[in-house]
Backbone as CSV, one residue per row, in Angstrom:
resi,resn,N_x,N_y,N_z,CA_x,CA_y,CA_z,C_x,C_y,C_z
1,MET,88.539,108.423,78.507,87.327,108.299,79.313,87.642,107.620,80.645
2,ASP,87.044,108.136,81.712,87.144,107.521,83.027,86.049,106.461,83.117
3,VAL,86.411,105.195,82.883,85.429,104.108,82.804,84.696,103.939,84.131
4,VAL,85.433,104.035,85.258,84.791,103.853,86.563,83.759,104.949,86.806
5,ALA,84.115,106.211,86.533,83.173,107.310,86.735,81.961,107.153,85.822
6,ALA,82.186,106.716,84.577,81.080,106.508,83.651,80.170,105.379,84.124
7,CYS,80.762,104.313,84.650,79.959,103.204,85.155,79.176,103.608,86.396
8,ARG,79.743,104.477,87.233,79.004,104.972,88.387,77.735,105.706,87.939
9,ALA,77.872,106.543,86.928,76.708,107.257,86.399,75.706,106.281,85.787
10,PHE,76.205,105.306,85.043,75.346,104.294,84.413,74.547,103.525,85.465
11,VAL,75.222,103.075,86.523,74.562,102.302,87.581,73.526,103.165,88.309
12,ALA,73.855,104.423,88.575,72.927,105.306,89.293,71.683,105.580,88.459
13,VAL,71.861,105.910,87.193,70.713,106.205,86.328,69.895,104.938,86.089
14,GLY,70.594,103.805,85.872,69.875,102.549,85.668,69.071,102.152,86.887
15,GLY,69.570,102.420,88.066,68.849,102.076,89.289,67.666,102.971,89.552
16,GLN,67.763,104.248,89.139,66.697,105.213,89.408,65.701,105.318,88.263
17,GLY,66.105,104.895,87.054,65.224,104.996,85.897,65.020,106.410,85.416
18,SER,65.962,107.310,85.793,65.832,108.716,85.425,67.205,109.363,85.475
19,PHE,67.505,110.209,84.481,68.779,110.915,84.491,68.836,111.915,85.650
20,THR,67.685,112.559,85.924,67.662,113.550,87.006,67.887,112.891,88.360
21,ALA,67.119,111.842,88.639,67.256,111.160,89.935,68.584,110.427,90.035
22,GLY,69.038,109.834,88.924,70.320,109.118,88.941,71.485,110.048,89.197
23,ALA,71.467,111.212,88.576,72.536,112.188,88.785,72.549,112.656,90.239
24,ALA,71.360,112.865,90.813,71.295,113.277,92.219,71.844,112.183,93.125
25,ALA,71.514,110.921,92.821,72.019,109.809,93.634,73.538,109.703,93.542
26,ALA,74.101,110.004,92.354,75.553,109.940,92.151,76.259,111.211,92.595
27,GLU,75.458,112.216,93.001,75.980,113.511,93.462,76.815,114.204,92.387
28,ILE,76.271,114.187,91.170,76.896,114.892,90.047,75.802,115.632,89.291
29,PRO,76.142,116.694,88.546,75.131,117.377,87.738,74.547,116.449,86.670
30,GLN,73.295,116.699,86.277,72.658,115.860,85.269,73.425,115.895,83.951
31,SER,73.959,117.068,83.606,74.704,117.182,82.345,75.946,116.296,82.358
32,VAL,76.590,116.192,83.518,77.782,115.341,83.632,77.394,113.872,83.492
33,ALA,76.288,113.482,84.134,75.821,112.098,84.002,75.520,111.768,82.553
34,SER,74.865,112.680,81.854,74.531,112.454,80.441,75.786,112.286,79.599
35,ARG,76.799,113.158,79.821,78.043,113.071,79.043,78.768,111.761,79.307
36,ARG,78.825,111.342,80.575,79.556,110.118,80.899,78.884,108.892,80.296
37,ILE,77.557,108.849,80.349,76.857,107.693,79.769,76.968,107.703,78.260
38,ALA,76.905,108.882,77.657,77.075,108.974,76.201,78.468,108.492,75.794
39,ALA,79.492,108.838,76.582,80.852,108.381,76.294,80.947,106.868,76.423
40,LEU,80.248,106.297,77.406,80.254,104.845,77.590,79.568,104.158,76.417
41,GLU,78.482,104.746,75.940,77.785,104.175,74.773,78.671,104.221,73.533
42,ARG,79.398,105.322,73.355,80.315,105.397,72.205,81.418,104.344,72.335
43,HIS,81.911,104.153,73.562,82.969,103.174,73.796,82.495,101.759,73.449
44,PHE,81.240,101.418,73.834,80.721,100.074,73.563,80.122,99.950,72.165
45,GLY,79.778,101.096,71.583,79.158,101.057,70.255,77.723,100.587,70.296
46,ALA,77.026,100.837,71.385,75.625,100.418,71.517,74.949,101.296,72.559
47,ARG,73.619,101.425,72.453,72.853,102.249,73.373,72.602,101.499,74.677
48,LEU,72.688,102.235,75.787,72.408,101.667,77.105,70.989,102.004,77.570
49,PHE,70.466,103.152,77.128,69.147,103.602,77.550,68.305,104.023,76.351
50,THR,67.011,103.853,76.521,66.032,104.500,75.649,65.531,105.703,76.430
51,ARG,65.789,106.885,75.891,65.500,108.110,76.614,64.136,108.656,76.233
52,SER,63.457,109.232,77.238,62.222,109.985,77.006,62.312,111.251,77.855
53,ALA,61.302,112.083,77.784,61.339,113.354,78.515,61.408,113.142,80.024
54,ARG,60.804,112.072,80.546,60.720,111.883,81.988,61.478,110.678,82.505
55,SER,61.938,109.801,81.622,62.551,108.558,82.115,63.686,108.107,81.206
56,ALA,64.446,107.152,81.744,65.518,106.494,80.982,65.341,104.998,81.197
57,THR,64.988,104.290,80.136,64.712,102.856,80.225,65.890,102.082,79.656
58,LEU,66.338,101.095,80.399,67.457,100.274,79.934,67.078,99.537,78.652
59,THR,67.997,99.563,77.704,67.834,98.737,76.497,68.222,97.302,76.845
60,PRO,67.913,96.333,75.996,68.370,94.960,76.262,69.894,94.899,76.492
61,PHE,70.664,95.676,75.693,72.118,95.719,75.881,72.460,96.316,77.242
62,GLY,71.735,97.370,77.632,71.965,98.005,78.924,71.701,97.062,80.080
63,ARG,70.595,96.250,79.957,70.299,95.288,81.021,71.412,94.244,81.153
64,GLU,71.998,93.840,80.029,73.093,92.873,80.063,74.349,93.455,80.714
65,MET,74.595,94.737,80.483,75.830,95.363,80.961,75.745,95.875,82.393
66,LEU,74.525,96.112,82.892,74.381,96.724,84.211,75.019,95.895,85.336
67,PRO,74.847,94.585,85.420,75.486,93.829,86.519,77.015,93.938,86.511
68,THR,77.607,93.900,85.313,79.067,94.018,85.215,79.516,95.405,85.656
69,ALA,78.781,96.441,85.239,79.128,97.807,85.647,79.008,97.958,87.152
70,ARG,77.966,97.323,87.736,77.796,97.410,89.189,78.977,96.758,89.920
71,ARG,79.437,95.607,89.409,80.589,94.934,90.037,81.843,95.796,89.936
72,LEU,82.018,96.455,88.794,83.188,97.325,88.622,83.156,98.475,89.606
73,VAL,81.986,99.077,89.799,81.861,100.183,90.745,82.137,99.702,92.162
74,GLU,81.610,98.528,92.517,81.840,97.986,93.860,83.322,97.687,94.092
75,LEU,83.990,97.141,93.081,85.426,96.868,93.208,86.219,98.162,93.363
76,ALA,85.848,99.192,92.610,86.545,100.481,92.714,86.364,101.074,94.103
77,GLU,85.149,100.968,94.661,84.913,101.487,96.006,85.686,100.689,97.050
78,ALA,85.755,99.361,96.857,86.535,98.531,97.784,88.017,98.886,97.708
79,MET,88.495,99.184,96.496,89.902,99.564,96.336,90.188,100.896,97.026
80,ASP,89.259,101.843,96.888,89.425,103.128,97.574,89.475,102.924,99.090
81,HIS,88.591,102.060,99.592,88.562,101.786,101.030,89.865,101.143,101.491
82,ASP,90.353,100.161,100.705,91.606,99.490,101.072,92.785,100.453,101.032
83,ALA,92.753,101.383,100.082,93.839,102.364,99.980,93.879,103.253,101.216
84,GLU,92.703,103.674,101.696,92.651,104.495,102.902,93.141,103.714,104.117
85,ARG,92.766,102.442,104.211,93.224,101.614,105.323,94.738,101.423,105.273
86,ALA,95.271,101.233,104.043,96.717,101.036,103.907,97.477,102.275,104.357
87,LYS,96.918,103.454,104.072,97.570,104.696,104.502,97.620,104.799,106.019
88,LEU,96.599,104.260,106.682,96.514,104.357,108.136,97.253,103.242,108.850
89,ARG,97.667,102.196,108.114,98.364,101.076,108.749,99.710,101.577,109.273
90,PRO,100.034,101.300,110.525,101.281,101.819,111.099,102.515,101.372,110.318
91,PHE,103.403,102.333,110.092,104.681,102.089,109.420,105.736,102.144,110.515
92,ARG,106.124,100.971,111.016,107.004,100.924,112.186,108.434,101.288,111.793
93,VAL,108.992,102.249,112.513,110.338,102.739,112.223,111.161,102.705,113.509
94,ALA,112.336,102.082,113.469,113.255,102.099,114.612,113.988,103.439,114.616
95,VAL,113.909,104.127,115.735,114.499,105.462,115.865,115.453,105.478,117.054
96,PRO,116.364,106.457,117.121,117.269,106.538,118.271,116.514,106.627,119.588
97,ALA,117.024,105.928,120.595,116.358,105.889,121.901,116.394,107.236,122.603
98,ASN,117.301,108.124,122.196,117.398,109.417,122.879,116.566,110.507,122.209
99,CYS,115.740,110.152,121.220,114.867,111.162,120.619,113.826,111.604,121.641
100,PRO,113.700,112.893,121.936,112.703,113.348,122.910,111.287,113.026,122.450
101,ALA,110.408,112.763,123.409,109.012,112.441,123.087,108.358,113.553,122.277
102,ARG,108.709,114.800,122.581,108.128,115.929,121.848,108.459,115.863,120.363
103,LEU,109.713,115.514,120.039,110.115,115.455,118.639,109.583,114.203,117.948
104,LEU,109.430,113.110,118.694,108.820,111.909,118.110,107.354,112.178,117.762
105,ALA,106.657,112.884,118.643,105.265,113.226,118.360,105.168,114.121,117.128
106,ARG,106.125,115.034,117.005,106.142,115.912,115.818,106.402,115.091,114.553
107,LEU,107.273,114.081,114.647,107.551,113.206,113.509,106.282,112.474,113.076
108,VAL,105.536,111.944,114.043,104.299,111.226,113.731,103.293,112.167,113.070
109,ALA,103.133,113.367,113.632,102.177,114.335,113.080,102.572,114.759,111.669
110,ASP,103.865,115.023,111.463,104.332,115.418,110.126,104.155,114.278,109.129
111,GLY,104.410,113.037,109.587,104.234,111.897,108.701,102.796,111.752,108.247
112,ARG,101.853,111.947,109.161,100.428,111.837,108.803,100.057,112.841,107.725
113,ARG,100.616,114.049,107.833,100.298,115.069,106.830,100.809,114.675,105.453
114,HIS,101.752,113.749,105.405,102.282,113.274,104.125,101.814,111.852,103.816
115,GLY,100.732,111.432,104.466,100.123,110.145,104.144,100.832,108.929,104.688
116,LEU,101.647,109.089,105.738,102.377,107.960,106.310,102.162,107.932,107.822
117,THR,101.599,106.830,108.314,101.343,106.694,109.744,102.552,106.037,110.401
118,ILE,103.454,106.841,110.915,104.701,106.340,111.495,104.461,105.843,112.916
119,ASP,104.986,104.648,113.198,104.952,104.078,114.544,106.401,103.988,115.026
120,PRO,106.894,104.984,115.779,108.311,104.983,116.168,108.616,103.923,117.222
121,HIS,109.757,103.256,117.033,110.206,102.224,117.981,111.609,102.599,118.441
122,PRO,111.750,103.262,119.598,113.079,103.669,120.081,113.958,102.454,120.377
123,ALA,115.223,102.538,119.953,116.161,101.434,120.173,117.585,101.955,120.053
124,ALA,118.515,101.182,120.612,119.937,101.518,120.537,120.454,101.264,119.123
125,PRO,121.649,101.795,118.782,122.153,101.671,117.404,122.222,100.240,116.878
126,ALA,122.835,99.330,117.630,122.970,97.954,117.144,121.613,97.282,116.992
127,GLU,120.710,97.553,117.909,119.371,96.947,117.836,118.606,97.462,116.626
128,ARG,118.741,98.747,116.304,118.030,99.295,115.137,118.485,98.614,113.863
129,ALA,119.789,98.424,113.720,120.299,97.756,112.518,119.789,96.326,112.441
130,ALA,119.733,95.629,113.576,119.251,94.247,113.587,117.765,94.182,113.257
131,LEU,116.978,95.103,113.782,115.548,95.126,113.508,115.263,95.342,112.025
132,ALA,116.086,96.165,111.378,115.911,96.381,109.941,116.269,95.123,109.157
133,ARG,117.368,94.439,109.562,117.783,93.220,108.849,116.732,92.125,108.957
134,THR,116.153,91.963,110.138,115.169,90.902,110.352,113.761,91.322,109.949
135,GLN,113.608,92.553,109.502,112.327,93.110,109.054,111.273,93.097,110.154
136,GLU,111.734,93.223,111.402,110.796,93.409,112.508,110.260,94.833,112.525
137,VAL,110.918,95.724,111.810,110.409,97.065,111.550,110.438,97.272,110.041
138,ARG,109.624,98.206,109.571,109.606,98.483,108.132,110.882,99.194,107.695
139,ALA,111.432,100.024,108.592,112.650,100.768,108.284,113.293,101.191,109.600
140,ALA,114.567,101.588,109.516,115.300,102.021,110.701,116.200,103.187,110.339
141,LEU,116.351,104.113,111.293,117.322,105.199,111.163,118.606,104.707,111.819
142,VAL,119.545,104.256,111.000,120.731,103.581,111.511,121.910,104.545,111.597
143,ALA,122.791,104.266,112.567,124.006,105.069,112.744,124.996,104.729,111.645
144,THR,125.594,105.758,111.069,126.564,105.568,109.998,127.593,106.687,110.078
145,PRO,128.816,106.476,109.609,129.791,107.573,109.623,129.223,108.814,108.944
146,PRO,129.467,109.982,109.507,128.816,111.198,108.996,129.132,111.518,107.542
147,GLU,130.310,111.094,107.064,130.642,111.398,105.669,129.784,110.595,104.687
148,ASP,129.147,109.522,105.159,128.296,108.702,104.297,126.816,108.872,104.622
149,ALA,126.478,109.823,105.470,125.134,109.889,106.041,124.222,110.839,105.273
150,ALA,122.931,110.576,105.403,121.924,111.489,104.868,121.687,112.655,105.824
151,TRP,121.868,112.414,107.130,121.719,113.457,108.152,122.958,113.471,109.020
152,ARG,123.494,114.670,109.285,124.686,114.828,110.117,124.347,115.759,111.269
153,ILE,124.596,115.299,112.502,124.287,116.079,113.694,125.583,116.328,114.454
154,PRO,126.020,117.577,114.572,127.279,117.864,115.273,127.174,117.539,116.756
155,LEU,128.281,117.092,117.320,128.349,116.783,118.739,129.371,117.679,119.423
156,GLY,129.103,117.964,120.670,130.036,118.695,121.511,129.798,118.255,122.945
157,VAL,130.175,119.073,123.886,129.966,118.736,125.296,129.129,119.818,125.952
158,ALA,128.351,119.396,126.963,127.473,120.333,127.659,127.596,120.140,129.162
159,ASP,127.437,121.243,129.883,127.442,121.181,131.342,126.498,122.252,131.887
160,GLY,126.441,122.337,133.214,125.536,123.296,133.841,126.101,124.682,133.967
161,ALA,127.388,124.853,133.733,128.003,126.187,133.806,127.825,126.882,132.457
162,GLY,128.048,128.164,132.428,127.963,128.860,131.150,126.976,130.019,131.211
163,PRO,126.641,130.563,130.048,127.016,130.110,128.709,128.507,130.283,128.419
164,HIS,128.954,129.559,127.362,130.369,129.514,127.037,130.660,130.316,125.778
165,ALA,131.811,130.951,125.773,132.197,131.772,124.626,133.220,131.094,123.730
166,SER,133.712,129.918,124.121,134.730,129.254,123.309,134.583,127.743,123.445
167,ALA,135.259,127.038,122.566,135.221,125.575,122.589,135.932,125.047,123.833
168,LEU,135.617,123.803,124.171,136.300,123.153,125.281,137.380,122.229,124.725
169,TYR,138.596,122.400,125.178,139.685,121.496,124.821,139.787,120.436,125.908
170,LEU,139.714,119.167,125.492,139.754,118.093,126.472,141.064,118.080,127.250
171,ALA,142.102,118.668,126.686,143.380,118.739,127.400,143.237,119.482,128.726
172,THR,142.255,120.385,128.815,142.076,121.140,130.056,141.493,120.275,131.179
173,LEU,141.044,119.076,130.844,140.509,118.177,131.877,141.615,117.418,132.600
174,ARG,142.852,117.510,132.077,143.963,116.828,132.742,144.319,117.606,134.001
175,PRO,144.231,116.985,135.166,144.473,117.733,136.405,145.946,118.076,136.586
176,GLY,146.192,119.220,137.171,147.558,119.597,137.524,147.958,118.985,138.857
177,ARG,149.190,119.280,139.278,149.686,118.695,140.530,148.832,119.112,141.719
178,ALA,148.366,120.329,141.689,147.575,120.826,142.825,146.172,120.217,142.850
179,ASP,145.778,119.572,141.742,144.413,119.051,141.643,144.342,117.538,141.805
180,ARG,145.430,116.924,142.255,145.465,115.463,142.280,144.397,114.860,143.176
181,ASP,144.048,115.556,144.232,143.089,115.002,145.185,141.645,115.382,144.842
182,THR,141.455,116.191,143.813,140.093,116.588,143.434,139.517,115.572,142.436
183,ARG,138.223,115.520,142.399,137.552,114.593,141.485,137.745,115.070,140.048
184,ARG,138.188,114.171,139.215,138.442,114.525,137.815,137.121,114.632,137.045
185,ARG,136.986,115.680,136.245,135.785,115.841,135.411,135.769,114.759,134.343
186,ARG,134.591,114.260,134.081,134.442,113.192,133.109,133.574,113.646,131.935
187,VAL,133.794,113.014,130.802,132.933,113.186,129.631,132.117,111.905,129.491
188,TRP,130.805,112.055,129.560,129.915,110.898,129.478,129.420,110.702,128.049
189,ILE,129.665,109.497,127.526,129.198,109.138,126.189,127.866,108.396,126.344
190,GLN,126.839,108.861,125.650,125.546,108.187,125.700,125.584,106.898,124.873
191,PRO,124.721,105.929,125.185,124.684,104.694,124.375,124.472,104.957,122.886
192,GLU,123.756,106.019,122.536,123.549,106.344,121.126,124.873,106.636,120.416
193,ASP,125.864,107.099,121.160,127.162,107.443,120.565,128.220,106.378,120.819
194,ASP,127.796,105.225,121.329,128.725,104.110,121.540,128.881,103.330,120.239
195,VAL,129.372,104.037,119.219,129.628,103.461,117.889,131.058,103.824,117.506
196,PRO,131.730,103.006,116.716,133.168,103.210,116.471,133.547,104.592,115.966
197,HIS,132.752,105.159,115.035,133.175,106.437,114.440,133.052,107.610,115.405
198,ILE,132.400,107.429,116.551,132.330,108.472,117.578,133.181,108.103,118.784
199,ARG,132.976,106.898,119.293,133.658,106.476,120.522,135.169,106.360,120.343
200,ASP,135.626,105.732,119.274,137.052,105.437,119.132,137.920,106.690,119.022
201,PRO,137.557,107.692,118.214,138.388,108.908,118.189,138.460,109.602,119.544
202,LEU,137.367,109.558,120.303,137.380,110.187,121.622,138.295,109.451,122.593
203,THR,138.241,108.134,122.583,139.098,107.387,123.509,140.569,107.482,123.099
204,ARG,140.823,107.540,121.794,142.220,107.731,121.360,142.733,109.095,121.794
205,LEU,141.905,110.118,121.677,142.301,111.454,122.118,142.516,111.462,123.633
206,ARG,141.637,110.796,124.365,141.798,110.692,125.822,143.169,110.124,126.178
207,ASP,143.540,109.041,125.511,144.819,108.401,125.815,145.996,109.277,125.393
208,ALA,145.859,109.931,124.239,146.944,110.779,123.747,147.177,111.978,124.664
209,LEU,146.118,112.469,125.299,146.235,113.632,126.182,146.654,113.253,127.598
210,GLY,146.704,111.960,127.883,147.096,111.523,129.217,145.994,111.620,130.248
211,LEU,144.737,111.598,129.781,143.638,111.584,130.733,143.469,110.184,131.311
212,GLN,142.779,110.086,132.431,142.498,108.797,133.035,141.452,108.053,132.202
213,PRO,141.496,106.693,132.157,140.493,105.941,131.393,139.061,106.282,131.780
214,GLY,138.830,106.552,133.062,137.491,106.855,133.524,137.021,108.261,133.236
215,GLN,137.856,109.064,132.559,137.437,110.432,132.271,136.649,110.552,130.972
216,VAL,136.703,109.546,130.132,135.840,109.474,128.948,135.221,108.094,128.990
217,VAL,133.935,108.020,129.319,133.328,106.742,129.640,131.933,106.653,129.041
218,VAL,131.558,105.434,128.625,130.212,105.185,128.075,129.254,104.923,129.235
219,ALA,128.138,105.632,129.265,127.133,105.457,130.308,126.254,104.253,130.007
220,ALA,125.629,103.721,131.044,124.753,102.562,130.877,123.450,102.930,130.178
221,SER,123.032,104.170,130.305,121.776,104.615,129.689,121.825,106.126,129.518
222,PRO,120.984,106.684,128.648,120.945,108.148,128.521,120.591,108.829,129.833
223,VAL,119.663,108.244,130.584,119.255,108.850,131.850,120.422,108.880,132.832
224,ALA,121.202,107.775,132.887,122.346,107.729,133.794,123.370,108.798,133.437
225,ALA,123.629,108.969,132.149,124.597,109.983,131.712,124.116,111.382,132.084
226,MET,122.852,111.650,131.821,122.321,112.988,132.113,122.303,113.262,133.610
227,ALA,121.970,112.250,134.402,121.940,112.437,135.851,123.320,112.781,136.394
228,GLU,124.360,112.122,135.882,125.722,112.409,136.333,126.091,113.855,136.061
229,VAL,125.706,114.345,134.888,126.067,115.721,134.508,125.266,116.739,135.315
230,LEU,123.986,116.450,135.522,123.148,117.387,136.267,123.554,117.481,137.734
231,ASP,124.246,116.457,138.222,124.596,116.403,139.642,126.067,116.717,139.908
232,SER,126.807,117.179,138.874,128.246,117.405,139.051,128.743,118.393,138.012
233,ALA,130.060,118.509,137.942,130.680,119.365,136.921,131.051,118.558,135.685
234,ASP,130.582,117.303,135.605,130.902,116.463,134.457,130.278,117.021,133.183
235,LEU,130.695,116.438,132.068,130.266,116.905,130.755,129.515,115.792,130.022
236,LEU,128.529,116.178,129.246,127.743,115.230,128.457,128.061,115.421,126.980
237,LEU,128.473,114.345,126.320,128.627,114.398,124.872,127.227,114.371,124.263
238,CYS,126.867,115.407,123.526,125.492,115.495,123.023,125.414,116.490,121.874
239,ALA,124.245,116.555,121.269,123.953,117.533,120.231,123.426,118.814,120.866
240,PRO,123.477,119.931,120.166,122.997,121.190,120.743,121.548,121.117,121.224
241,GLY,120.691,120.466,120.445,119.285,120.376,120.833,119.082,119.626,122.130
242,GLU,119.865,118.569,122.353,119.768,117.819,123.605,120.145,118.707,124.791
243,ALA,121.182,119.500,124.617,121.602,120.398,125.691,120.484,121.373,126.045
244,ARG,119.815,121.907,125.023,118.711,122.834,125.288,117.590,122.142,126.054
245,GLU,117.282,120.903,125.649,116.209,120.152,126.332,116.499,120.006,127.822
246,LEU,117.774,119.859,128.167,118.166,119.627,129.561,118.506,120.908,130.312
247,GLY,118.491,122.027,129.627,118.875,123.279,130.269,120.372,123.388,130.482
248,LEU,121.173,122.684,129.659,122.628,122.736,129.758,123.195,123.672,128.700
249,HIS,124.465,123.983,128.842,125.146,124.880,127.898,126.136,124.065,127.061
250,TRP,125.955,124.147,125.774,126.704,123.322,124.822,127.862,124.100,124.215
251,ARG,128.937,123.394,123.890,130.044,123.990,123.130,130.780,122.885,122.382
252,PRO,131.436,123.226,121.289,132.178,122.208,120.535,133.439,121.778,121.277
253,ILE,133.994,120.666,120.831,135.261,120.160,121.376,136.393,120.736,120.525
254,GLY,137.391,121.287,121.169,138.456,121.967,120.433,139.289,121.060,119.563
255,GLU,139.587,119.844,120.052,140.508,118.973,119.309,139.811,118.090,118.267
256,LEU,138.499,117.958,118.358,137.769,117.031,117.482,136.501,117.689,116.948
257,ASP,135.962,117.102,115.903,134.684,117.548,115.362,133.770,116.335,115.217
258,PRO,133.381,115.705,116.338,132.555,114.499,116.240,131.144,114.829,115.747
259,ALA,130.516,113.849,115.138,129.152,114.046,114.637,128.448,112.703,114.530
260,ARG,127.163,112.736,114.784,126.330,111.570,114.494,125.954,111.590,113.021
261,GLY,125.918,110.413,112.434,125.433,110.282,111.064,124.300,109.276,111.034
262,TYR,123.293,109.557,110.228,122.150,108.658,110.128,121.762,108.436,108.676
263,ASP,121.289,107.230,108.414,120.717,106.918,107.106,119.563,105.952,107.325
264,ILE,118.846,105.641,106.258,117.685,104.746,106.328,118.091,103.355,105.878
265,ALA,117.715,102.358,106.661,117.918,100.962,106.280,116.565,100.257,106.346
266,ALA,116.343,99.343,105.415,115.083,98.599,105.389,115.299,97.283,104.667
267,GLY,114.511,96.275,105.064,114.601,94.974,104.404,114.042,94.997,103.001
268,GLN,113.080,95.884,102.748,112.468,96.016,101.429,112.778,97.394,100.865
269,ARG,113.214,97.422,99.610,113.601,98.697,99.001,112.439,99.694,98.992
270,GLU,111.218,99.193,98.760,110.083,100.111,98.699,109.789,100.744,100.051
271,ASP,110.108,100.029,101.150,109.905,100.620,102.472,110.894,101.757,102.712
272,ALA,112.144,101.546,102.333,113.129,102.631,102.453,112.713,103.811,101.584
273,GLY,112.234,103.510,100.381,111.805,104.574,99.482,110.631,105.356,100.025
274,ARG,109.719,104.655,100.699,108.544,105.347,101.257,108.968,106.355,102.320
275,LEU,109.949,105.997,103.149,110.415,106.922,104.175,111.217,108.066,103.552
276,ARG,111.967,107.759,102.491,112.763,108.814,101.826,111.878,109.817,101.099
277,GLU,110.622,109.457,100.830,109.716,110.394,100.166,109.350,111.576,101.067
278,LEU,109.505,111.405,102.371,109.216,112.514,103.278,110.262,113.611,103.100
279,PRO,109.897,114.868,103.278,110.906,115.938,103.234,112.011,115.680,104.259
280,GLU,113.251,115.932,103.875,114.397,115.624,104.743,114.292,116.272,106.119
281,GLU,113.721,117.479,106.162,113.712,118.191,107.439,112.796,117.520,108.463
282,ILE,111.821,116.728,108.032,110.919,116.064,108.973,111.691,115.075,109.837
283,ILE,112.503,114.230,109.202,113.314,113.274,109.958,114.477,113.995,110.626
284,GLY,115.088,114.933,109.941,116.219,115.667,110.501,115.866,116.377,111.792
285,ARG,114.665,116.944,111.862,114.233,117.639,113.075,114.170,116.668,114.249
286,CYS,113.663,115.465,113.999,113.560,114.473,115.067,114.938,114.025,115.542
287,LEU,115.897,113.948,114.622,117.245,113.507,114.971,118.070,114.606,115.626
288,GLY,117.602,115.839,115.547,118.359,116.950,116.131,119.274,117.629,115.145
289,ALA,118.990,117.492,113.847,119.819,118.154,112.841,119.729,119.662,113.022
290,PRO,120.814,120.391,112.764,120.804,121.844,112.980,119.741,122.530,112.147
291,GLY,119.084,123.501,112.739,118.098,124.328,112.051,118.423,125.778,112.280
292,PRO,117.504,126.681,111.912,117.737,128.107,112.154,117.929,128.383,113.640
293,ALA,118.818,129.325,113.957,119.053,129.690,115.362,117.772,130.223,115.974
294,ARG,117.515,129.848,117.216,116.315,130.298,117.902,116.501,131.699,118.468
295,GLU,115.443,132.482,118.341,115.519,133.833,118.881,115.498,133.777,120.401
296,GLY,116.275,134.638,121.012,116.264,134.721,122.465,116.983,133.603,123.154
297,GLY,117.723,132.771,122.424,118.419,131.647,123.039,119.558,132.127,123.908
298,SER,119.841,131.338,124.963,120.897,131.743,125.903,122.217,131.105,125.574
299,ASP,122.251,130.298,124.520,123.481,129.580,124.190,123.938,129.983,122.790
300,ARG,125.084,130.585,122.698,125.518,131.101,121.396,125.833,129.997,120.408
301,TRP,126.001,128.745,120.899,126.283,127.631,119.980,125.017,126.945,119.497
302,ALA,123.854,127.332,119.964,122.610,126.645,119.603,122.267,126.867,118.143
């Protein structure tokens, strides 16, 4: 028996003095009200009403029980109200600072459809991890080596030329004798990728190939990195989706297979679990995880 539903019927009929009027007040059929009250009487082992053709009069036992039933109904309604408020309370999540506003908005909308009001807080990798440790956010999408990650996003390089039919080998950036006086092309690393598992292999490859230190460099901000690439022949280390957003042409790196890795970190296990309850593709889409190829795309690597 649903005790709360039965008490709602009991309170409505007791207040109206009629099964017909009480059922209408409770917005249930009269037959349902009768069944629920009968079940409540069986549960208590005593009659709640004296019934007649036109009215329902509380018995002495019914009068004693009505205040308690009313309190139970009020508490149940308050609990329902609190549950709705809890669903709407913002769930603050630290996300990569380079997530486009369009994809963050999609994340918020998708979260709402699954009962979670996400409040995204863009931040750099180290800051996201710190925010999760100090519980200044409920959860964070933290950078992690791709082999240990829940989401893996491939990285390559993008520029304004193209589209490209093959990977770019960084060895081709080493200038020949005839090119000594020309400006050397650079690969710009965004702050989001200034983490050991991405930055260190690239700088080691740079040194092994004999490139100049300034040819693989970490930018001060995502905007600074993108501006350099848009204004020159330089290259941006990025995911395919980022290249599309900027109108650049993406291709993989021939000597390496770098990738971003992400996982969820939270100070409370239940907060991490709440975010993991969302379908993987909702968060993956925001991070730029690969999806189905887009029709009509101009980049064969997209």
